[in-house]
N, C-alpha and C positions, 0 to 999 in steps of 0.2 A: 228347460233352462238352456240359454244360448251357450255354444261351445266356448267362445272366447272368454265369457264370464266365468265359466267353470274352470278354465285353465288359470285365470288370474286368481281365483279363490284358492285353487290347489297350490299354486306357487307361493301364495301368502301363508300357507300352513293351515288353511281352513277349508279343506276340500269338500266338506259336506254341510258347512254352516248354513248356506242359503239354498240348498237343493230342495226343491218342492217335488214330492212324489205325486204322480197323478192319482194313484189309488193307494191311500195311506193304509187301508185295511189289508192290502196284500203284503205290505212291507213286513208285518210281524210273522207271516207264514214262511218267510224266506229262511231256509236252514243255513247254518254256518258253512257247511261244506258246499252247498249249491251257490251261495253268495261268493265264496272264495273263487270257485271255478269260473263264475260268471264275470266277476269284477276285477280279478287280478290282471288280466291282459289290458283292461281299460285303464286301471291305475298305472300300470307300467307305461302305457302309451302317453298318459298325461304327464308322467315324470319326464319322459324324453322331450315332450313339447315344452315343459317348464324350463328344462336346462337350455334348450335352444332359444327360448324367449329371453331368458336372463342374459345369456351370452351376448346376443346381438344388441340388447339394450345397453349393456356396458360398453361394448366395442364402439358404439356410436359416440360415446363421450370421450373415448380415448383416441383422439384424432391426430395426435402428434407425439413424437418422442424426442426429448431433449437430451442429447448425449453429454453428460457431465465430463467424462474423461477426455473427450476430443473437442467439445465445444460445438460440434456440428448439430444441425437441426434437420430432421427428416420428417416429411409430412405424409400422413396417411390420407386416403380418400375420406371425405366426409366434411361436415361443417365444423370449423374451429370453435371450440368453446373457450372464449376469452377468459372466463373466470379460472380456467385451469392453466393458463399460460403464465407461469411465474416470471417469465422473461419480458413480458409486455412492458414497453417503456425502458427496457434495460439492454436491448440488443446492441451490440457493438460490431462494426465491420472493420477489419484490419486491411489496410492497403497492402497489396503485394508489390512492394517497391523493388526496383532494380537492385541487385546485390551490392552495387557500388555505394549505396546509401547505408548499408548496415553490415551484411556478412563480410564484404570485402574490406571494410574498415578494420575489423578485428582479425581477419585472416592473416595478415602480415603484422602480427602484434608487436614486433620489435619497433615498428614505426611510431607506435604510440607510447613507447617507453622512453623516459628521460634518464639522464645520467644520475640524477639525484634520487630516483626511485629506489626504495629499499630492495626490490627485486623486480624482475621483468614483468611487464603487464600481461605477458602470456600466462604467468602463474595466477594472476588476478582473474583470468577468464575461466579458471577451473570451477567445477561444481556449479554450472549454469550462471557464472558471473559472481558467485559468492566468494571465490578465492580459495586458497589452501585451507584445509581443516586445521583447527588448533585444539589443544587439550581443553577440557571443560573447567579451566580455571581452578583446578584442585577442589572443586566444590562437590561434585557428585557425578556418578556415571549416568544419572538421569538425563543430563544434557549432552552426553557424548554425541558427536556427529551433528551438533546444532550450532557450534561456534566456528567461525571462519575469519581469516584475515582479509576482510572485505575492503576493497578500495572504493572510496566514495564516487569515483568517476564511473564505476561499473553499474550505477543505478539504471542506466539506459538498458543494459543487457538484462539485469535482474527483472526490471519492469516488463520488458518485452517477453521474457520467458514466463512471467506470471500471466500476461495477457493471452498467451497461447493456451493457457489452461482455464481461462475465464469461462464461467458457466454459460453465459448468454452470447456467445459468438454466433454470427450468421454469415453465410456466404452470399446472402441476398441483401445488397446495400440499401434497397428501398425499405427494408424492415428496420434498419439501424437507427437508433436514437443518437448515436455518436460514431465517429470514424477515427480510428487510431492510425497515426502515421509513425511507423517504427524506424524513424531516422535517428541514427546515433550521432546527434548533433555535437555533443561535447567531445566524444572520442574522435570524430572526424576533424574537428577544429584542432584538437591536440597535436595532430600530425603536422600542422602548418603554423603553429603559434610562434615558433622560434626559427628565424633565418629565412622566412618566406615573405614575399610581398603581399599586399592586401588582395590582389587579384586571386592568388592561390587560396587564401583564407575564405574568400567569398564564393568561390566557384561552385562548390557543392550545394550551398543554400540556394543560389540562383537557379541551378539546374533542377533542384527539387521542386521549387514552387512552380516552375514552368511545366514540369511533369504532372503535378497535381492539378494545375489549371486546365489541363486537357481532359481530365476525367469527369464522367457524368456525376460522380459523387460530390465533386467540388462545385459544379455548376448548380446543383440543387439548392445550396444555401451559401454560395460564395465562400465556402470554407469555414463558416462560423460554427459548424458542428464537428470540426476536426480538432484533434489534440495530439500533442507529443510530449515526450519526457526528456529532461536534460539533467545530467549529472554535474553540470557546471552552473555557476550563478548566472542570472539573466544578463547582468552587465557585460559578460563576455561576448554577447551577441549583438551589442548595440554600439558599435564603433561608428562615430559620426563624421570621420574624415577619411581621406585616402592616404594619409601619411603612413609610411611604413613603420614608423616608430610607435604609432598608436596601437593600442591593445585590442585584440579580438577581431570578430567579423561583423558584418552588417546584416546578418541573416534576419534578425527580428525587426529591422527597419524596412525590409522589403514590403511593398504594399500588400502583396498576397499573404505574407507571413503574419502581418498584423491581424488578420482575421482568425488565425489559429491560436488556440489556448495552449500555452506551454506550462507544463508542470516542471518546476525547477527547485533546486535546493535553497535558493534565495531569490526573491523577486527584486525587480528594479522599480517597484511601485508603478508598474504599467498595468493598465486595465486588462491586458490579455496574458498576464503572468500570474500563476498561483504557486505558492511555496508548499513543498511536501518535505517530510523529514529526510535528513541524510541517512544513508544506510548504516546500521550498526554492525557489531560483530556477531550478534545473536540472530539466528534464523530458524526459529522453532519448526519442527516437523508436525507437531500436533498440539492440541489444547493443553494436554497434561503437562508438557514441558514448560509452557508459559506459567501455569498456575503453580507448579512446583518451584520455579525460579522466583516468583513473587513471594512465596512462603519462605524460601531460603533467605531472601533479603530482609524480611521482617525480623529475623532472628540475628541479624548481623551486629557485631560489636563495632562501634564507630568511635575510636579513641580521639580522633581529631575533630575540632569544631569546623574547620574549613580546609580546603586544599586548592591548589592551582597547578595545572600542567600547561606549560608554555614557555616562551622565551621573551626577552625584553622588547624587541623590535624598536631599538633606540632611534633608528633612521626613519621610522614611520611618524609622520607629523600628527600630533594630537593624541598619540597613543598613551594610555594610562597604565600600560603593563608594567613599566618600571616602578611606578608608585605601588602597584598591587604586590609585586614581588618584594619590594622593600618592607611593606607592612606585614607580609606573610612571614618573612625571615625574622622580623622583630617581634613576633607575636608570642614568644616564650612557649613554644611547643604546642600552641593551639592550632597552628597551620602546618600542613605538609606540602612542600614545594617540589615538583618534579621539573627539572630544567630540560626543556626539549632541545636545547642547543647542544647537548652533550650526548654523544654515542647513539643518537636516534632512539633513545629509550622510550620516547612517547609513541614510537611506531609499533611497540610491542603491546598487543592487546592485553596480555596477562598483567604486565606492569601497570598499565593505565587503569584497568578495571579494579585491580587490587587497591590502587590509590583512592579511587572514588568510593569503593565499598567500605573503606575505613573512615570515611568523612561524613559529617552531618550536612555540610554545605559545600558546593563546588562552584568556584568563581568562573564566570564565563564572559570576560571582556571581549570586545571585537578583536579580530585578527587581521588577516589580509582583507577581509570584508566584514560586514556587520555580524554575520552568523558564523557559527562554528559547529563542526561535527561533534565536538566535545560535549556540547549541550545534550545531545541525545545519548552519548555514552554515559554521562552522569545520571540522566533519568533512568537508563537501563540498569544502573548500579544502585538505584534507590537513594541517590544523593540529591538534595534540594538545590536547584540551580540558582545562582546569584547573578543577575544581569545589571549592566551598567549603561545600556542603551535600549530603548523600546524596540528598535529595529532588529535586535538580536533574536527576538522570538515573538513578542506580543503582536506586532503588526505583520508578521510573516505567516505563521502556521495556523491559520484560522480554521481549517478543517480538522486539525488534529489536536490542538491544545485548547484548554478552557478559556473562555473570554475573561473570567475572573482570575487574573494571573496571580493574585495574592494567595490563592488557595494552594499553589504548588511552587511558588518561587518568591525570592526577595529581590527588590529593586533598590540599587544605590546609584544616585546620580553621579555620573562621571565628573561633571562640573564641580559638584560639592566635594567630591573626593580630591580632585586636583587642587582646590584652593584650601584644603584642610578643614572644611566645615564639618565633615564627618570622617570617621575611620571605620574600617571593615570590622575590626574587633568590637568596637563600641556598638555598631549596628547589630551584629549577629548575636552578641551576648544578651541583647534586649529581648530576643525571641525566647519565650519560656519553653520548658521541656514539653509541656502539653501541646503547645503550638508546633513545636518541632515534630512531635509524633503525628499530629494531624496532617501537617504538610507532607511528611514523608509518606504517609499512607496515600495521599493524593498522587504523589509522584509514582509510587509503585502501581497504582491503578492505571496510570497512563501508559505503562509499558506495552500492553498489547497494541495500542494506537500508534506507537512509534517504531515498531519492528516490522520487517518484511519477512514473512514466512518463507520457508524453503520452497522454491518453485516445483520441486519434485514431489512435494507432499501437499497436504490440505488441512487447513484449520477449519474445524466443523462449526463451532459456535462463536468464535472470536472474529471480530472485524479488525484486521491489522492495518498497517499504514497504506498498503495497496488497496484494500477494500474501501477504506474511507476516501481515498483519492478518487476511486471510480464512482462512488456515491456522489461525491462533490462535483465531479465533472459532468455527470448525467444531469444533475439539478441545474448546473450553470448553463449547459448547452440548451436545456429545455427553455430557459428564460431567454437566451440569446436568439434562438430560432423563432420563438413566439414574437419577439419584438421586431 
């Protein structure tokens, strides 16, 4: 019998199955002692060969190691087995930008602090951009260290810190399916929005696209595989004139910038903007915290039919807030109103979350713009959002919220409300208890999709807002580069 066949048979656990003895008559005369002495060294030799054979068969398939904790990729000699590369089509390359575009922006954090801010933006930079820690809303120690006073403008820092821990980072840009540009666009603009001319507001954006255009990564697809994140609404980067009195910068109107996809808290309905959720106060460190919070909300007592946290905005043309507040206050204890014009009480996460957790429905009219962070705070509280404009959610967060908006929200036409055709009380009282329960369950199920997990930790089985944004951007860029 050939040696390599014998080795294979032995390694498979059938060392004598197919062995043919030349003289079968002599086999029966072999004593046990003699056979042991004769064959033990041979068997031992075969075992060593078997171990060596299996080891090298396995090592051939293990040609690379993907480092989850660092995001680095190290290649071993050998042929890459593509079926084992879980990052195939998901590799992302991060541009190493000059510090003036990110680190230096937040280094002198007082420059991004306004006099109207509750506290210094330097505090908001704590905990990887999550902000100062807060108590667990008197709910349970289960969520201790998962609640933070998060500033919505810190989304750029939070997202960047999550990108640094992304599983499929690569230092080889030729492998990348997408390229991340860690430019703190909103925070950079915040330094120059008040008291500066348009040249100062535009300077960083102009310098950034000039820097990018010189890079080989840009030249490969003219920037269509590049993306960035903004903690401001898209409109802030689309100033169309050079009048000092006009708002924002012209960053997103630069020809090169138009090729980049911007993830933003509110789109301007441009083809190169995609909306992602505002950051909330909850940043879970593990799956268990998410599931326990959802279970806690299912048991909440909600004595109010609906609630509203906001101010009248009487100077804002077309605002329906005054009508909403009037109807709320006249609702005979069905509605709980928190006046955000008094004592900055709406800046207190504990107050706000307590309001929403005690309500079945939460009213979400447009504010300074169509969208509100409050929408995501209400979802986080298990409170069914009530919208008055489709642009407040339905046409915005297409990667994170269901297409069938009737499953998780109520829509009341602002026009009908303004002319008295409908009332809030009348509309919400028509929703049966069973319908309320079904909608609330849909809202609670949405919670993992609208929270950003703690960058210092890892969610194992849950796709959070960051994960869904990355999945969406990879699919989008695949289509863009193919076309």
